[in-house]
C-alpha positions as CSV (number, residue, x, y, z in Angstrom):
1,X,57.6,-22.1,-61.9
2,X,57.7,-19.2,-59.5
3,X,60.6,-16.9,-60.2
4,X,60.9,-15.8,-56.5
5,X,59.6,-12.2,-57.4
6,X,56.0,-13.0,-56.5
7,X,55.2,-13.2,-60.2
8,X,54.8,-16.5,-62.0
9,X,56.4,-17.3,-65.4
10,X,53.5,-19.5,-66.3
11,X,52.0,-18.0,-69.5
12,X,48.5,-18.8,-68.1
13,X,49.2,-16.7,-65.0
14,X,50.7,-13.9,-67.1
15,X,47.5,-13.9,-69.3
16,X,45.4,-13.8,-66.2
17,X,47.4,-10.9,-64.7
18,X,47.1,-9.0,-68.0
19,X,43.3,-9.5,-68.1
20,X,43.0,-8.5,-64.5
21,X,45.0,-5.3,-65.2
22,X,42.9,-4.5,-68.3
23,X,39.6,-4.9,-66.5
24,X,40.8,-2.8,-63.5
25,X,42.4,0.0,-65.5
26,X,39.5,0.1,-67.9
27,X,37.1,0.7,-64.9
28,X,35.2,-2.6,-65.1
29,X,34.0,-3.3,-61.5
30,X,33.2,-6.9,-60.7
31,X,30.3,-7.8,-58.3
32,X,32.5,-8.0,-55.2
33,X,33.8,-4.5,-55.7
34,X,30.3,-3.1,-56.3
35,X,29.0,-4.8,-53.1
36,X,32.0,-3.5,-51.1
37,X,31.4,0.0,-52.3
38,X,27.7,-0.1,-51.4
39,X,28.6,-1.0,-47.8
40,X,31.6,1.3,-47.4
41,X,29.8,4.4,-48.7
42,X,27.5,4.4,-45.8
43,X,30.3,4.7,-43.3
44,X,31.2,8.3,-42.2
45,X,32.9,10.4,-43.4
46,X,34.5,12.2,-46.4
47,X,37.1,12.2,-47.9
48,X,37.0,8.6,-49.1
49,X,38.5,6.4,-51.8
50,X,36.9,7.2,-55.1
51,X,36.9,3.6,-56.1
52,X,35.8,1.6,-53.0
53,X,34.4,4.5,-51.0
54,X,36.5,3.6,-47.9
55,X,36.5,6.6,-45.5
56,X,39.9,8.1,-44.8
57,X,38.8,10.1,-41.8
58,X,36.2,10.0,-39.0
59,X,35.7,7.0,-36.7
60,X,36.4,4.4,-39.3
61,X,39.5,6.1,-40.8
62,X,42.0,4.3,-38.4
63,X,40.3,1.0,-39.1
64,X,40.5,1.5,-42.9
65,X,44.2,2.3,-42.5
66,X,44.8,-0.8,-40.4
67,X,43.3,-3.1,-43.0
68,X,45.4,-1.5,-45.8
69,X,42.8,1.0,-47.1
70,X,44.7,4.2,-46.1
71,X,45.3,6.8,-48.8
72,X,47.5,5.8,-51.7
73,X,50.7,7.9,-51.8
74,X,50.6,8.5,-55.6
75,X,47.0,9.9,-55.4
76,X,45.4,10.2,-51.9
77,X,41.9,10.2,-53.5
78,X,42.3,6.4,-53.7
79,X,43.2,3.8,-51.2
80,X,46.3,1.6,-51.2
81,X,44.4,-1.6,-51.5
82,X,42.6,-0.6,-54.7
83,X,45.7,0.6,-56.5
84,X,48.1,-2.0,-55.0
85,X,46.1,-4.7,-56.7
86,X,48.1,-4.0,-59.8
87,X,51.3,-4.1,-57.8
88,X,50.3,-7.5,-56.3
89,X,49.6,-9.0,-59.7
90,X,52.6,-7.2,-61.4
91,X,49.9,-6.3,-63.7
92,X,49.6,-4.0,-66.7
93,X,47.8,-3.7,-70.0
94,X,47.6,-1.7,-73.1
95,X,44.7,0.8,-72.7
96,X,43.6,4.1,-74.1
97,X,44.7,6.8,-71.7
98,X,45.9,10.4,-71.6
99,X,49.1,11.9,-70.3
100,X,50.2,15.3,-69.1
101,X,53.8,16.4,-68.9
102,X,54.7,19.8,-67.4
103,X,58.2,21.1,-66.8
104,X,59.9,24.2,-65.5
105,X,61.6,26.4,-68.1
106,X,65.2,27.7,-67.5
107,X,65.6,25.6,-64.4
108,X,69.4,25.4,-65.0
109,X,69.6,29.2,-65.0
110,X,67.4,29.4,-61.9
111,X,69.6,26.9,-60.1
112,X,72.7,29.0,-60.9
113,X,71.1,32.2,-59.8
114,X,70.1,31.2,-56.2
115,X,71.3,29.2,-53.3
116,X,70.7,25.4,-53.4
117,X,68.2,25.6,-50.5
118,X,66.3,28.4,-52.3
119,X,66.1,26.4,-55.5
120,X,65.0,23.3,-53.6
121,X,62.2,25.4,-52.0
122,X,61.1,26.8,-55.3
123,X,61.0,23.4,-57.0
124,X,59.2,21.9,-53.9
125,X,56.6,24.6,-54.3
126,X,56.1,23.7,-58.0
127,X,55.8,20.0,-57.3
128,X,53.4,20.6,-54.5
129,X,51.2,22.8,-56.7
130,X,51.4,20.3,-59.6
131,X,50.5,17.4,-57.3
132,X,47.5,19.2,-55.9
133,X,46.2,20.0,-59.4
134,X,46.8,16.4,-60.7
135,X,45.1,14.8,-57.7
136,X,42.2,17.2,-58.0
137,X,41.7,16.1,-61.6
138,X,41.8,12.4,-60.8
139,X,45.3,11.7,-62.2
140,X,47.9,9.2,-61.1
141,X,50.9,11.3,-60.2
142,X,53.4,9.2,-62.0
143,X,56.8,10.7,-61.0
144,X,59.0,13.8,-60.7
145,X,61.9,13.8,-63.2
146,X,64.3,16.6,-62.6
147,X,62.2,19.7,-63.3
148,X,59.2,17.8,-64.7
149,X,56.0,16.3,-63.4
150,X,54.0,13.5,-65.1
151,X,50.3,12.7,-64.7
152,X,48.5,9.6,-66.1
153,X,44.8,9.7,-66.7
154,X,43.2,6.3,-67.0
155,X,39.5,5.1,-67.3
156,X,39.8,3.4,-64.0
157,X,39.9,6.9,-62.3
158,X,38.2,9.2,-64.9
159,X,35.8,7.0,-66.9
160,X,35.8,8.1,-70.6
161,X,36.8,11.6,-69.6
162,X,40.5,11.0,-69.3
163,X,41.4,13.3,-72.2
164,X,39.2,16.1,-70.9
165,X,40.6,15.7,-67.4
166,X,44.2,15.9,-68.7
167,X,43.5,19.0,-70.6
168,X,41.7,20.6,-67.7
169,X,44.6,19.7,-65.4
170,X,47.1,21.2,-67.8
171,X,45.2,24.5,-67.9
172,X,44.6,24.6,-64.2
173,X,48.3,24.0,-63.5
174,X,49.5,26.8,-65.8
175,X,47.0,29.1,-64.2
176,X,48.1,28.1,-60.7
177,X,51.7,28.7,-61.5
178,X,51.0,32.1,-63.2
179,X,49.2,33.1,-60.0
180,X,52.1,32.1,-57.8
181,X,52.4,34.7,-55.0
182,X,56.1,34.2,-54.4
183,X,57.1,37.8,-54.8
184,X,58.6,37.7,-58.3
185,X,60.6,34.4,-57.9
186,X,58.0,32.1,-59.5
187,X,58.5,29.5,-62.2
188,X,57.7,29.4,-65.9
189,X,56.1,26.1,-67.1
190,X,55.3,24.6,-70.4
191,X,53.0,21.6,-70.7
192,X,51.9,18.9,-73.2
193,X,48.9,16.5,-73.4
194,X,48.5,13.5,-75.6
195,X,46.0,10.6,-75.8
196,X,46.8,7.2,-77.2
197,X,47.2,3.5,-76.6
198,X,49.9,3.0,-73.9
199,X,51.0,0.2,-71.5
200,X,49.9,1.2,-68.0
201,X,50.9,-1.0,-65.1
202,X,53.7,-2.0,-62.7
203,X,57.4,-2.1,-63.5
204,X,60.2,-3.3,-61.4
205,X,60.7,-6.3,-59.0
206,X,60.5,-7.1,-55.3
207,X,59.9,-4.0,-53.3
208,X,61.1,-1.7,-56.1
209,X,57.9,-1.6,-58.0
210,X,56.2,1.4,-59.5
211,X,53.0,2.1,-61.4
212,X,53.8,3.9,-64.7
213,X,53.0,4.3,-68.4
214,X,55.2,3.2,-71.2
215,X,55.1,3.4,-75.0
216,X,55.0,5.9,-77.8
217,X,52.3,8.2,-76.3
218,X,54.6,8.8,-73.3
219,X,57.4,9.9,-75.7
220,X,55.0,12.1,-77.7
221,X,53.7,13.9,-74.6
222,X,57.2,14.5,-73.3
223,X,58.2,16.0,-76.7
224,X,55.1,18.3,-76.6
225,X,55.9,19.6,-73.2
226,X,59.5,20.4,-74.4
227,X,58.1,22.2,-77.5
228,X,55.6,24.3,-75.5
229,X,56.6,27.8,-74.6
230,X,56.5,29.1,-71.1
231,X,52.8,29.4,-70.1
232,X,51.7,27.3,-73.0
233,X,49.8,24.0,-73.2
234,X,50.1,22.0,-76.4
235,X,47.7,19.2,-77.0
236,X,47.8,16.7,-79.8
237,X,44.8,16.6,-82.1
238,X,44.2,13.1,-80.8
239,X,43.9,14.5,-77.3
240,X,41.8,17.5,-78.3
241,X,39.4,15.4,-80.2
242,X,39.1,12.8,-77.4
243,X,38.4,15.7,-75.1
244,X,35.6,16.9,-77.3
245,X,37.2,20.2,-78.1
246,X,36.2,22.2,-81.1
247,X,39.6,23.1,-82.6
248,X,38.3,25.2,-85.5
249,X,39.2,28.5,-84.0
250,X,42.4,27.4,-82.2
251,X,46.0,27.9,-83.3
252,X,47.2,24.8,-85.1
253,X,50.9,23.7,-85.4
254,X,52.6,20.9,-87.2
255,X,55.7,19.9,-85.1
256,X,58.6,17.8,-86.2
257,X,59.2,16.0,-82.9
258,X,62.5,14.4,-82.2
259,X,62.4,10.7,-83.0
260,X,59.1,10.8,-84.9
261,X,59.1,10.0,-88.6
262,X,56.0,12.2,-89.3
263,X,54.9,15.6,-88.1
264,X,52.7,15.7,-85.1
265,X,49.6,18.0,-85.4
266,X,48.8,19.9,-82.2
267,X,46.6,22.8,-81.0
268,X,47.5,25.5,-78.5
269,X,45.0,25.4,-75.6
270,X,46.5,28.0,-73.3
């Protein structure tokens, strides 16, 4: 029976949605997607969707937008049609992925020390910088939460390099913030990266649907970002190993993260 939300309660449909999501998020491309990509990649011009190769600009850009293949707001390197397939199916699946959390230190004190419009401009600059870095490293820009930005790195977008891309994005973001030219105002940021099995997919109902990640890896990554000092990137050993990083000469820490029954082993990467 249909629930009225566009998502069936039939277990067979739910299983089908989950399998669709798993295949999509894991980067498995069926024959139709491969054929479409072969056709679209011959149309001018770059930039284009990194999944289906639909051009966003040039003579075919307006046509692509008209048929629903305009840039996806959460990551304009991909088109709405490709990523909205998950939203259509209300899909999600447990997959191996990597996450990056980065948040501004002392944001409360910053807000107290400047006018609201100035603080808003400062945070806007941070979010714009973070978004550019995440998009450049093939992340899904999950959300902004207060003074924090969250990026999800899935095989659909990065192949098997999701951990390496998350680490590279964290380092690039800290460097971009450190090089901020805002005349001494700037922001101090700490970041965390973790790799693990998480649920990635759509949550919500009706028009209020979002693509996000859920599960213990999300909590761990948030805790790592909170534990990182300003200008520091903490990566779990799981993330470092998945990224192929030799941790022998790196600083190791054993952290008692809130809510975790055992210590979490991390390395300092920046």
